[in-house]
N, C-alpha and C positions, 0 to 999 in steps of 0.2 A: 825781643823780650819774651814773646809768647813761646818761642822755641825753648827757652830756658825753663819756663814754667812746666812744660811737659817732661823735661829731663828731671827736674826737681821732684815731680810727682812719681816718676818711675823709680828714682832712688829711694823715696819714702816707701813705696810699695815693696821694693826689694828688701829694705831694712826690716819691714814688718814681717815678711815671709821668712827671712833669715832668723829673726828672733823667735818666731813660732816654730821653726824647724828645730832649733836647739831645745825648746820646751818639749817637742814631740820626741826627740831622741832620749831625753831624760825620762819622760814618761814610759817609753819602751824599755829602757834599762831598769827602771824601778819595777816594772811588770815582770821582766825576765828574772831579776834577782828575787822577787817574791816567789816565782815558780821554783827557782833553785832552792830557796829556803824550804819550801814544802817538800821537794824531792829528797833533800839531804836529811832533814829532820825526820820525815816519815820513814826513811830507810834505816837510819841509825837506831831509831826507836824500836825496830823489830829485833835487834840483836840483844839477847838476854845479858843481864849484868855480868854473869859469870864468864862471858866470852869476850869482854872488853879488853882483856890482857892478851888476846890472841894476836900473834904475829906470824907471818909466813915463814920467817926465819929471824935469826938474831941481828941481821944487818938492816932491818927496816923497823919503822915505828909500829907499835901495836895498835889495835883498833881504836882504843880510847885516845891515844896520842895523836892518831890521824884526825880524829874528830876535833880535838883541841887545836891542831894545826890549821884546820879549815877555819875555825873561829878566829884565831889570832891573825891569820893572813888576810881574811876578808875584812876584818876590822882595820888592819894596818893600811891596806891599799886605799880603800875608799876614805878612811879617816884622814890619812896623810894628805890626800888631794883636797879635802875640805878644810885642812888646817886645824884639825882637832888636837888638842894638847894632852888629853887624858889617855892616849893610846898605850903608853908604856905601863901605866898603872892598871888599866883594864886587862891588858894581855898578861901581866904578871899574875893577876888573880886567876886567870884562866889556867895558867901553868900549875897552880896549886890545887886545882879541883881534883877530886878522887872518885866520887860516885857517878854512876850513869845519869841519875836524875839531875845532879848539879851541872854536869857537862852538857847535857841536852838543853837545859835552861839557858846556859851560857851561849850555846850555839844559836839558839833562837834570838837571844839578845844581840849577838854579834851580827846576825843578818839584819836585824832591825836598825842597828847602829850604822851598818854599811849603807842600807837603803836611805836612811835619813841623811847620811853624809853625801850620797850621790845627788840628792835634791839640792844640796847647798853648794856644790862645786860650780864655779864660774870660770869663764874663759877656757872652754874646752879645747880650743885650738892652740892655747899657749904652750910653748915648748919648755919642758923642764928637764932636769937631770934625774934620771932614774937608774940607779946602779951603774953609773958611768955611761949611760946611753942618753942621747938627746931625743926625747919623744914628746908628743903632745899629751895633754891630760887625758884626752879621749883614748889615745893609744894605750896609755897605762891602765886605764880602767878596763879596756878590752883585754889586755894581757892578764889582769887580775881575774877576770871572768874565765879566761882560758885556763888559768891556774886552778881555779875553783872546779871547773869541769874535770880536769885531770885528776885532782885529788878525790873528787866524787867517784871517778872511775876506779881508783885504787880501793876505795871503801867497798864498792860493788864487788870487786874481785875477792876481797877478803870475806865478804858476806857469802859469796858463792862457794868459797872454800869451806865455809862453815855450814853449807847446805841451807842457807837462808836466802830467800828471794827478796831483792830490793823492792822498794815502793815503786809504784807505777810512775813512769816519766810523764812530765807535763811539757807543754809547748811554749815557745815564745809568742805564739799567735793565739788570739782569743777565739 
């Protein structure tokens, strides 16, 4: 009987550590997404309104469309994982925005929405269907962050083509 008591205590300790580990992962993701919000918003804000129609060529999105794409995709990935029902309505409104100020405000709100959604996601290791692939929720949020970094990189290239330096990068680490 005494032997079972120690196993029981060990299992409880493991469960407590595992629960805290998930909390720590979410806290780190929230911190990282906050950093990304600052980098993207601070960078796009530097581009004058008359340059928001700039595109490298006719086959790619222009600058303003790229910023709106970042808003809608960030909101979509995190919001979908949290079971948010208002995604289509919010993203439709993003598509209708025209001015730099409106688009930047929406970009900030999309990051806030994504961060709030990340805090609500449960069962990070649950396997789901994402675009025909079986992945965990954690894998999908990491893929969405990868997408966000790639799109931010495209924004930076466009800014450099316009001879505008992007905002200073921030780190995952405090």
